[in-house]
C-alpha positions, 0 to 999 in steps of 0.5 A: 225460594232458595233452600239448601238441604244437607245429607239429602240421602239420609233418613231425614234428608231424603224425606225433606227433599221429597216433600220440597219437591212436592211442594214445587221447591227446587232445592239445592242438595249438598251430597257426596255422591250424586249416584245415591240420589235416584234419577227423578230427584237429580232432575228436579234439584240443584245438586252440588257435588262435594264433602261437608268436611271440605269448608270451601265447597260448604262456604260457596254452596251456601252463599246466598242461600235464604234457607239452609237445613243443616245436618251434622254428618260427622259419625260417632265413630270419628277420632275426635267427634266433638271437634270434628262436628264443630269444625264442619259447621264453622263455615255455615256459621260463618256464612250466617254471621256475615248475612250469606245465609238468612235462616238455619233449620238445625238437626239437633237433639235432645240433651243439647240443652244440657250444654256439656256432659252428653258425649257427641251431643255436646257438639250440637249444643256448641253448634247451637250456641255458635248459630245463635250468636250469628244474628240469623234466625235459627230453629233448633230441632231437639229430636228424639231417639231414632227408630233407625238407631235399631238397624245398627244391630241387625245381626243381634235382633236377628238372633232375638237380642235387643242390646242397650246401655240405657235404663231398661225401665226408664221411658224416653222419647223415640221417633221416626226420622221420616216424621222429623222430616215432615216437621223440618219441611214444614219449617223450611216452607214457612216464613212465619218464624223468626229469631231463635226458636227451639222445637222438640220432636218427640215422637208419638210416645215415651218408650222404655227399652223393655217395652221396645223388646215387646213391641219388637216381639210382636211386630217381627213375629219372634221373641226379642230378649233385652239384654242390658250391659254396663258402661264398661262393657260398652266402653270394652267393646268399643275399644275392641273394635278399634275406636279411639278414646275420644270417639268411645267417650263420645258414644258412651257420653250420650248414654251416661248424660241422657239418664234422668234427662227430662227434656227442656221442651214438654211433650205436646201437640207441637213436639208429638208426631204420629208414627208408632214403633210397632208400625214402622218396625213391621214395615221397615224392620221386619223386611230386612231381617227376613232377607 
């Protein structure tokens, strides 16, 4: 069984690699810096060193693969994130189109079902559509808001402030990326699906940001105050940080385009994962803030 894993050092990819190894599979991992993989993993995986933005590297690395787990590596801060995401995925799409890749498990997002108007998520929608047109077996995982997004503002949380432009009182799905990794690994190892499949990964429950602030207060042991900021204030802050206009709109659009969104896949047994934010925050977030 030949399985290629991209972003193997990320929150999702690292979990996928570990589970594949434990299942007896020797995965092919595409990584820019092999030193970021621990020594035991490097010894048990076929490591391909290169950059996912290098089309030649990607095309060669995935050729002949039975299955590829694709994660878009484009940072939201890229000068033109949508164009970059689509261009980066192009060699994978071509490999699937000509039959060099038989199956693709794609890390997509809730909101991709809208196809347009959701900022950088529009790029994931475009990749979904391009993969669908190849004729390969494709599984799109429409994932919820990552717990790990909270790690982007450790400084604010250390001061007791949780900042968001989302509607503070509207619940939305939140998920631990490690739980996504569990779903990915199960799908990579299964031959029971074919054609085009869409599966959501919704986490254990829907949470509004005001609920999240209360959960973090309990988990971290000190008060967390919610600071709701408007879209223009977010744009101003991103511009002040030096981001170009397309990157600013790609980030802001993910929030504005998601308001009022009801995920295409309803929450059910298959979309619900176990790890709750309270436990994750106590085990993963609190130690970082106590340093």
